[in-house]
C-alpha positions as CSV (number, residue, x, y, z in Angstrom):
1,E,123.8,103.9,87.8
2,L,120.4,105.4,86.8
3,L,121.5,109.0,87.4
4,L,124.6,108.5,85.3
5,E,122.6,107.1,82.5
6,L,119.9,109.8,82.6
7,D,122.6,112.4,82.1
8,N,122.8,111.0,78.5
9,Y,119.2,111.9,77.9
10,V,118.2,115.0,80.0
11,V,119.8,118.1,81.2
12,P,118.4,120.5,83.9
13,G,115.3,122.2,82.6
14,D,114.3,119.4,80.2
15,T,110.9,117.8,80.5
16,L,110.8,114.3,82.0
17,L,107.9,112.0,82.6
18,C,108.6,109.8,85.6
19,F,106.1,107.2,86.6
20,E,104.8,106.3,88.9
21,S,106.5,106.9,92.2
22,L,109.7,108.8,91.4
23,P,109.3,112.4,92.5
24,T,112.8,112.5,94.0
25,L,114.3,111.8,90.6
26,Q,112.7,115.0,89.2
27,Y,114.4,116.9,92.0
28,L,117.8,115.2,91.5
29,T,117.8,115.8,87.7
30,R,116.3,119.3,88.0
31,T,113.9,118.4,85.2
32,V,110.4,119.7,84.7
33,P,107.5,117.2,85.2
34,F,105.7,116.6,81.9
35,I,102.2,116.6,83.4
36,G,102.9,119.3,86.0
37,A,103.4,116.9,88.9
38,S,106.4,114.9,89.9
39,W,104.6,112.2,91.8
40,V,102.0,110.9,89.4
41,W,101.2,107.9,91.5
42,V,98.8,110.0,93.5
43,Y,96.7,110.7,90.3
44,D,93.8,108.4,89.4
45,S,93.7,107.1,85.8
46,N,91.3,109.7,84.6
47,S,93.5,112.6,85.9
48,V,96.5,111.0,84.3
49,K,94.7,110.8,81.0
50,I,93.6,114.4,81.1
51,S,97.0,115.6,82.2
52,L,98.8,113.7,79.4
53,L,96.4,115.0,76.8
54,R,96.9,118.6,78.1
55,A,100.6,118.2,78.1
56,E,100.7,116.7,74.6
57,K,98.9,119.7,73.1
58,T,101.5,122.2,74.4
59,A,104.7,120.1,74.2
60,A,107.2,120.9,71.5
61,K,108.3,117.3,71.7
62,M,107.5,114.3,73.7
63,P,109.5,113.9,76.9
64,V,112.0,111.3,78.0
65,V,110.2,108.8,80.1
66,L,111.6,107.1,83.2
67,R,109.5,104.1,84.2
68,Q,109.9,102.1,87.3
69,K,109.8,98.3,87.3
70,T,109.0,98.0,91.0
71,Q,106.9,99.8,93.6
72,P,109.1,101.8,95.9
73,I,106.3,102.3,98.4
74,G,105.7,99.6,100.9
75,G,109.3,98.4,101.4
76,K,109.8,96.8,98.0
77,W,112.1,99.4,96.5
78,T,114.8,96.9,95.3
79,T,112.5,94.1,94.4
80,F,111.9,93.7,90.7
81,D,108.3,92.8,89.9
82,I,107.8,91.4,86.4
83,R,104.1,92.2,86.6
84,Y,104.4,95.8,87.7
85,N,103.7,97.4,84.3
86,D,101.3,94.7,83.0
87,T,97.6,95.2,82.7
88,V,96.4,91.9,84.0
89,S,97.3,92.1,87.7
90,E,94.5,92.8,90.2
91,D,94.2,96.3,91.6
92,N,95.4,96.9,95.1
93,Y,96.6,100.0,97.1
94,L,100.0,100.1,95.3
95,Y,99.0,99.0,91.8
96,K,96.2,100.5,89.7
97,K,95.7,98.7,86.4
98,E,93.7,101.5,84.7
99,R,96.6,103.9,85.3
100,I,99.1,101.5,83.7
101,I,96.7,101.1,80.7
102,V,96.7,104.9,80.3
103,Y,100.5,105.1,80.5
104,N,101.0,102.2,78.1
105,A,98.5,103.8,75.6
106,F,100.6,107.0,75.8
107,L,103.8,105.1,75.2
108,N,102.3,103.2,72.2
109,K,100.7,106.3,70.7
110,H,104.1,108.0,70.5
111,K,106.1,104.9,69.7
112,Y,108.3,104.9,72.7
113,K,111.2,102.5,72.7
114,I,113.4,101.4,75.7
115,V,116.8,102.8,75.2
116,W,118.2,101.7,78.6
117,E,117.1,99.5,81.5
118,N,118.3,97.7,84.5
119,D,116.4,95.5,87.0
120,L,114.5,98.5,88.5
121,F,114.1,101.2,85.8
122,Q,113.6,101.9,82.1
123,I,114.5,105.0,80.1
124,L,112.3,105.4,77.0
125,L,112.4,107.8,74.1
126,A,109.6,108.6,71.7
127,D,109.9,108.1,67.9
128,Q,110.1,111.8,67.0
Protein backbone atom coordinates (compact mmCIF):
# COMPACT_ATOMS: atom_id res chain seq x y z
CA GLU A 1 0.00 0.00 0.00
CA LEU A 2 2.73 2.49 0.98
CA LEU A 3 4.91 1.86 -2.08
CA LEU A 4 1.96 2.27 -4.41
CA GLU A 5 1.06 5.56 -2.76
CA LEU A 6 4.65 6.84 -2.77
CA ASP A 7 4.68 6.37 -6.56
CA ASN A 8 2.30 9.35 -6.68
CA TYR A 9 4.88 11.62 -5.02
CA VAL A 10 8.41 10.44 -5.90
CA VAL A 11 10.25 8.91 -8.80
CA PRO A 12 13.72 7.31 -8.73
CA GLY A 13 16.33 10.00 -8.21
CA ASP A 14 14.02 12.32 -6.23
CA THR A 15 14.99 13.47 -2.75
CA LEU A 16 13.08 11.84 0.11
CA LEU A 17 13.34 12.34 3.86
CA CYS A 18 12.43 9.12 5.65
CA PHE A 19 12.32 9.15 9.39
CA GLU A 20 13.22 7.58 11.50
CA SER A 21 13.94 3.90 10.78
CA LEU A 22 13.09 3.44 7.12
CA PRO A 23 16.36 2.88 5.21
CA THR A 24 14.91 0.05 3.13
CA LEU A 25 12.28 2.36 1.68
CA GLN A 26 15.01 4.62 0.28
CA TYR A 27 16.41 1.57 -1.48
CA LEU A 28 13.04 0.33 -2.74
CA THR A 29 12.05 3.75 -4.10
CA ARG A 30 15.57 4.45 -5.44
CA THR A 31 15.36 7.93 -3.93
CA VAL A 32 18.15 10.10 -2.57
CA PRO A 33 18.26 10.67 1.21
CA PHE A 34 17.65 14.36 1.96
CA ILE A 35 20.25 14.55 4.73
CA GLY A 36 22.70 12.15 3.11
CA ALA A 37 21.79 9.11 5.20
CA SER A 38 18.89 6.75 4.77
CA TRP A 39 18.78 5.56 8.37
CA VAL A 40 18.46 8.77 10.36
CA TRP A 41 17.49 6.92 13.55
CA VAL A 42 21.20 6.46 14.25
CA TYR A 43 21.75 10.26 14.41
CA ASP A 44 21.52 12.16 17.67
CA SER A 45 19.31 15.25 17.71
CA ASN A 46 22.17 17.70 17.17
CA SER A 47 23.42 15.75 14.14
CA VAL A 48 19.90 15.71 12.71
CA LYS A 49 19.58 19.47 13.20
CA ILE A 50 22.94 20.18 11.53
CA SER A 51 22.19 17.79 8.66
CA LEU A 52 18.77 19.33 8.03
CA LEU A 53 20.19 22.86 8.03
CA ARG A 54 22.94 21.85 5.61
CA ALA A 55 20.46 20.12 3.29
CA GLU A 56 18.03 23.09 3.41
CA LYS A 57 20.76 25.43 2.15
CA THR A 58 21.46 23.39 -0.97
CA ALA A 59 17.99 22.01 -1.78
CA ALA A 60 16.12 23.37 -4.78
CA LYS A 61 12.92 22.40 -2.98
CA MET A 62 11.98 20.65 0.23
CA PRO A 63 11.68 16.88 -0.02
CA VAL A 64 8.71 14.62 0.25
CA VAL A 65 8.70 13.31 3.83
CA LEU A 66 7.83 9.79 4.84
CA ARG A 67 7.23 9.54 8.58
CA GLN A 68 6.63 6.36 10.49
CA LYS A 69 3.99 6.11 13.20
CA THR A 70 5.59 3.13 14.89
CA GLN A 71 9.06 1.88 15.77
CA PRO A 72 10.04 -1.03 13.53
CA ILE A 73 12.99 -1.90 15.74
CA GLY A 74 12.24 -4.17 18.66
CA GLY A 75 9.47 -6.31 17.18
CA LYS A 76 6.75 -3.64 17.06
CA TRP A 77 6.72 -3.11 13.29
CA THR A 78 2.95 -3.38 12.84
CA THR A 79 1.92 -1.83 16.15
CA PHE A 80 0.68 1.76 15.79
CA ASP A 81 1.86 3.97 18.65
CA ILE A 82 -0.12 7.19 18.99
CA ARG A 83 2.68 8.67 21.10
CA TYR A 84 5.52 7.88 18.69
CA ASN A 85 5.85 11.36 17.15
CA ASP A 86 4.83 13.33 20.23
CA THR A 87 7.24 15.28 22.37
CA VAL A 88 6.04 14.30 25.81
CA SER A 89 7.04 10.64 26.03
CA GLU A 90 10.06 9.70 28.09
CA ASP A 91 13.29 8.87 26.27
CA ASN A 92 14.31 5.26 25.94
CA TYR A 93 16.49 3.27 23.58
CA LEU A 94 13.94 3.36 20.76
CA TYR A 95 12.48 6.84 21.29
CA LYS A 96 14.45 10.08 21.52
CA LYS A 97 12.28 13.11 22.28
CA GLU A 98 14.84 15.71 21.20
CA ARG A 99 15.11 14.13 17.76
CA ILE A 100 11.33 14.27 17.33
CA ILE A 101 11.38 17.95 18.38
CA VAL A 102 13.95 18.67 15.65
CA TYR A 103 11.89 16.85 13.01
CA ASN A 104 8.68 18.56 14.06
CA ALA A 105 10.37 21.98 13.94
CA PHE A 106 11.55 21.23 10.38
CA LEU A 107 8.03 20.17 9.35
CA ASN A 108 6.50 23.29 10.92
CA LYS A 109 9.10 25.62 9.43
CA HIS A 110 8.29 24.43 5.92
CA LYS A 111 4.55 24.08 6.55
CA TYR A 112 4.37 20.39 5.77
CA LYS A 113 0.92 18.85 5.46
CA ILE A 114 -0.09 15.21 5.56
CA VAL A 115 -1.25 14.19 2.09
CA TRP A 116 -1.68 10.47 2.84
CA GLU A 117 -1.55 8.20 5.86
CA ASN A 118 -2.47 4.78 7.10
CA ASP A 119 -2.00 3.16 10.51
CA LEU A 120 1.80 3.01 10.18
CA PHE A 121 2.98 5.80 7.88
CA GLN A 122 2.41 9.38 6.77
CA ILE A 123 3.45 11.09 3.54
CA LEU A 124 3.91 14.84 3.92
CA LEU A 125 4.51 17.63 1.43
CA ALA A 126 5.91 21.09 2.10
CA ASP A 127 4.00 24.22 1.21
CA GLN A 128 6.21 25.31 -1.71
